[in-house]
Steps between C-alpha positions, in 0.01 A plus 500: 500500500566494872477812707853563627382728781281228647795264509742747654525500877562824678864517604546605861832547673553429869591790726856371512524481121353848456728657760810328365415598143486869592797484740715344227393753237533800733849401616617402151290703256492437129644762270314667214646705218351847464587801290694629806708185539451180691280528809390250761130441547497459878226762528256272318558215744479738798159621382373147434631380836314783674175397334560133589583559869137531623414158354785314675378296797832364629625762744867401460490530121302821518739657750809403299359653182378813683845560648671465163252732326539758779880472477509586129238775536710660775813480284308685228386767750860555614629508143231752403589717801870491402423561134629158402337255256231271628603142579245395242647705218872428516676496166748229429 
């Protein structure tokens, strides 16, 4: 029997692919059904994007993703201040 792991190449995304993946998912988050209704999961992609940012080498891609992450985090800060729901937890 062949060892599958030895035949599998490590999948690596380019900086552009990584940034665009997170940008797309942050701007248009998936929805998940919870016991409190349907919620978007933007917060997951924001957290993952933040952990990916240090590894991006392309300054344009890195800057674009940083600005988008900062934008949504600021929206959440304002919403929290105003007592409104987080942008990452909007019910539909």
